[in-house]
C-alpha positions in Angstrom: -63.1 4.1 -76.0 -61.2 2.4 -73.3 -62.3 -1.2 -72.8 -62.8 -3.2 -69.7 -60.8 -6.6 -70.1 -60.4 -9.7 -68.1 -57.7 -12.2 -68.8 -58.4 -15.9 -68.0 -54.8 -17.4 -67.8 -52.4 -19.3 -65.9 -50.5 -17.5 -62.9 -49.4 -14.3 -64.1 -46.5 -14.1 -61.7 -44.7 -17.1 -63.3 -44.7 -16.2 -66.9 -41.5 -15.3 -68.9 -42.0 -11.7 -69.9 -39.7 -12.1 -72.8 -41.7 -15.1 -74.5 -45.3 -15.2 -73.2 -47.9 -14.1 -75.5 -50.5 -13.4 -73.0 -48.3 -10.9 -71.1 -47.6 -9.2 -74.4 -51.2 -8.9 -75.2 -51.9 -7.5 -71.8 -49.0 -5.0 -72.1 -50.4 -3.7 -75.3 -54.0 -3.4 -73.8 -52.6 -1.4 -71.0 -50.5 0.9 -73.4 -53.8 1.6 -75.3 -55.3 2.8 -71.9 -57.7 -0.2 -71.5 -58.5 -1.4 -68.1 -57.0 -4.9 -67.4 -58.1 -7.4 -65.0 -56.8 -11.1 -64.4 -58.0 -14.3 -62.8 -56.8 -18.0 -63.1 -59.3 -20.9 -64.6 -60.1 -22.4 -61.1 -61.5 -19.1 -59.9 -64.1 -19.0 -62.6 -67.7 -20.0 -61.4 -71.5 -19.9 -62.2 -73.5 -18.7 -59.4 -77.4 -18.4 -59.6 -77.3 -17.1 -63.2 -74.1 -15.2 -63.1 -70.6 -16.3 -64.6 -68.1 -14.8 -62.1 -64.5 -15.0 -61.1 -62.3 -14.0 -58.2 -59.6 -11.6 -59.9 -57.8 -8.4 -59.6 -57.0 -5.4 -61.6 -53.3 -5.6 -62.7 -50.6 -3.5 -63.7 -47.8 -4.6 -65.9 -44.2 -3.4 -66.6 -41.3 -5.2 -68.5 -39.2 -5.6 -65.5 -37.7 -9.2 -64.8 -39.0 -10.4 -61.3 -41.2 -7.4 -61.0 -43.5 -7.5 -63.9 -47.0 -7.3 -62.5 -48.8 -5.4 -59.6 -52.2 -6.9 -58.5 -55.0 -5.1 -56.8 -57.2 -6.1 -54.1 -59.2 -9.3 -55.0 -62.8 -8.7 -56.1 -65.8 -10.9 -57.3 -66.0 -9.9 -61.1 -69.4 -10.3 -63.0 -67.8 -11.2 -66.5 -70.9 -10.1 -68.2 -69.8 -6.7 -67.0 -66.7 -6.9 -69.1 -66.1 -5.7 -72.8 -63.5 -8.5 -73.5 -62.6 -11.7 -71.8 -59.5 -13.4 -73.1 -59.5 -17.4 -72.9 -55.8 -17.8 -72.6 -54.9 -20.5 -70.1 -52.5 -23.3 -71.4 -53.8 -26.7 -72.5 -54.1 -29.6 -71.9 -57.6 -29.6 -73.5 -59.3 -31.6 -70.8 -62.6 -31.5 -69.3 -61.4 -28.7 -66.9 -60.6 -26.6 -70.1 -63.8 -27.6 -71.7 -66.0 -26.7 -68.8 -64.5 -23.2 -68.9 -65.5 -22.7 -72.5 -69.3 -23.6 -71.6 -69.3 -21.0 -68.8 -67.6 -18.5 -70.9 -70.1 -19.1 -73.6 -73.0 -18.0 -71.4 -71.5 -14.4 -71.4 -72.0 -14.2 -75.4 -72.8 -11.9 -77.3 -72.9 -9.3 -74.7 -69.3 -9.8 -73.9 -66.7 -10.6 -76.6 -64.8 -13.6 -75.7 -61.5 -14.3 -77.5 -61.1 -16.8 -79.0 -64.8 -17.7 -79.2 -65.2 -20.5 -76.8 -67.9 -22.5 -78.7 -65.5 -22.8 -81.4 -62.5 -23.4 -79.4 -64.1 -26.4 -77.9 -65.4 -27.7 -81.2 -62.1 -27.2 -83.0 -59.2 -28.9 -80.9 -56.0 -28.0 -82.7 -55.3 -31.6 -84.0 -58.9 -32.2 -85.0 -59.8 -29.1 -87.1 -57.0 -30.0 -89.5 -59.1 -33.0 -90.5 -61.6 -30.7 -92.5 -58.5 -30.0 -94.7 -57.1 -33.4 -95.8 -55.4 -32.3 -99.0 -53.4 -29.7 -96.9 -52.2 -32.2 -94.3 -49.8 -35.2 -94.3 -51.4 -38.6 -94.1 -53.2 -38.7 -90.6 -55.2 -41.1 -88.6 -57.0 -40.7 -85.5 -57.6 -44.1 -83.8 -57.4 -46.2 -80.7 -57.2 -49.6 -82.4 -53.8 -51.3 -82.5 -54.6 -53.2 -85.6 -55.6 -49.8 -87.5 -52.4 -47.9 -86.2 -50.2 -50.9 -87.2 -51.8 -50.8 -90.7 -51.2 -46.9 -91.0 -47.5 -47.7 -89.9 -47.2 -50.4 -92.5 -48.5 -48.2 -95.3 -46.4 -45.1 -94.5 -43.3 -46.7 -92.7 -42.0 -43.8 -90.5 -44.7 -42.2 -88.3 -45.3 -39.8 -85.5 -47.6 -41.0 -82.6 -48.9 -38.4 -80.1 -51.8 -38.1 -77.7 -54.8 -36.4 -79.4 -55.2 -33.7 -76.9 -51.8 -33.2 -75.7 -49.6 -30.1 -76.0 -46.2 -28.7 -75.9 -44.5 -31.8 -77.6 -45.4 -33.9 -74.4 -45.7 -37.6 -75.5 -44.6 -37.3 -78.9 -43.0 -40.3 -80.5 -41.2 -41.0 -83.9 -41.5 -44.6 -84.9 -39.3 -45.3 -88.0 -39.5 -48.3 -90.2 -37.2 -50.4 -87.8 -38.8 -49.4 -84.6 -40.3 -52.2 -82.5 -41.9 -50.3 -79.7 -45.5 -49.5 -81.3 -47.4 -52.1 -79.0 -45.6 -50.9 -75.8 -46.4 -47.2 -76.5 -50.0 -48.2 -77.5 -50.3 -50.2 -74.2 -48.9 -47.1 -72.2 -51.2 -44.6 -74.0 -54.4 -46.6 -73.6 -53.6 -47.4 -70.1 -53.5 -43.7 -69.1 -56.5 -42.5 -71.1 -59.6 -43.4 -73.0 -58.8 -41.1 -75.8 -57.7 -42.2 -79.3 -54.4 -41.1 -80.6 -53.3 -39.2 -83.5 -50.8 -40.8 -86.1 -49.1 -39.0 -88.8 -46.7 -39.7 -91.5 -43.3 -38.4 -90.4 -42.0 -35.5 -92.5 -38.4 -35.2 -93.0 -38.7 -31.6 -93.6 -39.1 -31.2 -89.9 -35.2 -31.1 -89.4 -35.3 -27.9 -91.3 -37.9 -26.5 -88.8 -41.6 -26.6 -87.8 -43.0 -23.2 -88.9 -45.6 -21.3 -86.7 -47.8 -18.9 -88.7 -49.6 -16.4 -86.9 -53.1 -15.4 -88.3 -54.9 -12.4 -86.9 -58.8 -12.4 -87.6 -58.0 -15.1 -90.6 -55.1 -13.1 -92.2 -51.4 -14.3 -92.1 -49.2 -11.6 -90.4 -46.0 -13.5 -90.3 -44.2 -16.6 -89.2 -41.4 -18.0 -87.1 -39.4 -21.3 -87.6 -38.7 -23.5 -84.6 -35.8 -25.7 -85.5 -35.3 -29.0 -83.4 -32.3 -29.4 -81.2 -29.7 -31.9 -82.4 -31.1 -35.5 -82.2 -34.5 -34.3 -81.4 -37.8 -34.8 -83.4 -39.7 -32.1 -81.4 -39.3 -28.5 -82.4 -41.2 -27.0 -79.6 -39.3 -24.1 -78.0 -39.7 -25.2 -74.2 -38.2 -28.7 -75.1 -35.0 -27.2 -76.7 -36.2 -25.8 -80.1 -34.6 -22.7 -81.5 -36.6 -19.9 -82.9 -35.4 -18.4 -86.1 -36.5 -15.9 -88.6 -38.4 -17.1 -91.6 -40.5 -15.7 -94.4 -44.0 -16.8 -95.6 -43.8 -18.9 -98.7 -46.6 -19.1 -101.4 -47.7 -22.4 -100.0 -48.1 -20.9 -96.4 -50.2 -18.3 -97.9 -52.2 -20.7 -99.8 -52.9 -22.7 -96.6 -54.0 -19.6 -94.8 -56.2 -18.5 -97.7 -58.1 -21.9 -97.5 -58.6 -21.9 -93.5 -58.6 -18.2 -92.9 -62.3 -17.4 -93.9 -63.4 -20.2 -91.4 -61.4 -18.8 -88.7 -62.6 -15.2 -89.0 -66.3 -16.5 -89.3 -65.9 -18.6 -86.0 -64.3 -15.5 -84.0 -61.0 -17.1 -83.9 -59.0 -13.8 -83.7 -55.6 -15.0 -82.8 -54.5 -18.4 -84.2 -51.2 -19.9 -84.8 -51.0 -22.8 -87.3 -48.1 -25.3 -87.7 -46.5 -26.0 -91.0 -43.8 -28.6 -91.8 -42.7 -28.1 -95.5 -45.9 -28.0 -97.4 -47.9 -29.6 -94.9 -50.5 -28.2 -92.4 -50.0 -30.2 -89.2 -52.0 -28.4 -86.5 -54.3 -25.2 -86.1 -53.8 -23.9 -82.5 -56.8 -22.0 -81.2 -56.5 -22.6 -77.3 -53.5 -20.5 -76.3 -51.3 -19.9 -79.4 -48.0 -18.4 -78.7 -45.2 -16.7 -80.9 -46.2 -13.2 -80.6 -43.1 -11.8 -79.1 -40.6 -13.8 -81.1 -42.3 -12.7 -84.4 -42.1 -9.0 -83.1 -38.5 -9.4 -82.7 -37.8 -10.8 -86.0 -39.9 -8.8 -88.1 -40.4 -5.6 -86.2 -44.1 -5.6 -86.4 -46.6 -5.0 -83.6 -48.4 -8.4 -83.6 -50.2 -7.5 -80.3 -51.3 -4.2 -81.8 -52.8 -6.1 -85.0 -54.7 -8.4 -82.6 -56.0 -5.4 -80.6 -57.0 -3.5 -83.7 -59.1 -6.6 -84.7 -60.7 -6.7 -81.3 -61.4 -3.2 -81.1 -62.9 -3.4 -84.5 -65.2 -6.2 -83.4 -66.3 -4.3 -80.2 -67.1 -1.3 -82.3 -69.2 -3.3 -84.8 -71.2 -4.7 -81.9 -72.0 -1.2 -80.8 -73.4 -0.2 -84.0 
């Protein structure tokens, strides 16, 4: 049965069609005969009991510079859709959080992927705190004395914003570094939020693995290798994607967290693993589909749609 699907995402015209996971998800939906619509988060609204958005029907093709055709703009009642995708990129700020509150109001009639209630309550750097035995030594704090004590205990640390994304604002402070107080002053001057501090893992030089889970089950991984002289492995700051196999430890981590993700409606999740340690669980707008498909030759987007179509069918029973 064809589904009516809306993608809440950043401007479709600007995406990299060879890397963007949302483009690949929409492309697969179109190939399956589903009706695909699009709107940006700022066009989402609550109007007298209805959750609406101004959006367009879209048609996609894998042609650089000519990858999308948009129909006339319409006022969409999102409760009339079978599936709404929550796919705009972080930062996970109050604007993002507000969209989760609004989309929650069309549940359970409409399937929202990933489930917005749990996206809001499971930010990527906070959900890992439920699994302390799987993660490196970690602290969430704003107080400089606490962070100094953590650095004294662990020596070489990573300091980053709690709700940041894409590697922005990530600093490595080794044992000889003298910049902690200055960085703390900068962070606290820009935001009232605490910071996240983790013990530095030397294994990151061999790569930061992105493992993709579909409905709680691992389907594969890519390795993101930092550029020479760089701590961050994020692809858009110079990291290089490489083929990698799932290890026994990766599968152990997924077996621990998978049931919770599946129960909470997190259909498409990307976790970050450095060496043997889980560092993040990405629910908001995970990436890596296209790279994994190229390396492993599997239809990851198809597996995700199989899971969604299964959930829709179960709702109709």
